[in-house]
Every structure is written in structure tokens, then in C-alpha cells.
C-alpha positions, -999 to 999 in steps of 0.1 A, spaced: -149 451 44 -191 452 49 -210 450 82 -185 428 92 -174 428 136 -143 433 146 -133 420 181 -100 424 195 -90 429 237 -69 451 247 -46 443 276 -26 464 301 -16 444 334 -6 459 366 -6 461 403 -36 481 417 -24 503 449 -25 506 482 -31 538 484 -45 569 453 -14 586 434 -13 617 413 -43 640 396 -49 635 360 -68 606 346 -100 595 363 -125 568 374 -95 544 387 -61 561 370 -52 573 410 -56 536 418 -34 513 394 -4 509 385 11 492 356 48 484 369 46 491 401 54 523 407 31 551 392 -4 551 392 -22 562 361 -31 592 376 8 598 373 20 592 343 17 611 308 -13 606 288 7 603 260 24 572 278 -9 560 297 -19 557 261 6 534 246 5 516 268 -31 516 282 -58 487 278 -76 513 255 -43 523 233 -34 484 229 -65 477 217 -66 502 193 -25 489 174 -46 452 175 -73 468 161 -54 492 136 -33 449 133 -63 434 121 -78 460 96 -46 467 84 -44 422 75 -78 428 68 -68 448 35 -38 436 23 -46 422 -8 -39 376 -6 -18 360 -30 
């Protein structure tokens, strides 16, 4: 693992709300809802990080790095 490029894609399905809701976050957080109920701006940051596209990308990257570092038999 020297100088390799690793690409992962994190996704977070959801819906665009008709009205902005909540005061937390930035960008599209007040209008994006991962569950159709609460916007990203209304949920705790820790929960958002667990389910967001960025959070999912980090999980995938960790899995890929772990797989590449495990010895092959």
C-alpha cells in the first residue's frame, strides 16, 4: 500500500423536504431527510454521522483498508 488510490462511494437515501426544518448542520441539512420524518438539521450530529453519505464512505474506506492490510493465505 504505497501511493495507491482508493475510491469508495457513500450513499444516504432520503427525500427532499418541502420546507426547511431545524437549525443544525449546513448546506442542504435543513431540507434533506434520510427517513422522511426529520431533516439532518433536526437530528443529533452523532446520528447524522452514522447514516450520512460521508459517514458511510468512511465505514467503507475502513473496511477496504482492513481488507488490504490483512494477510492473504
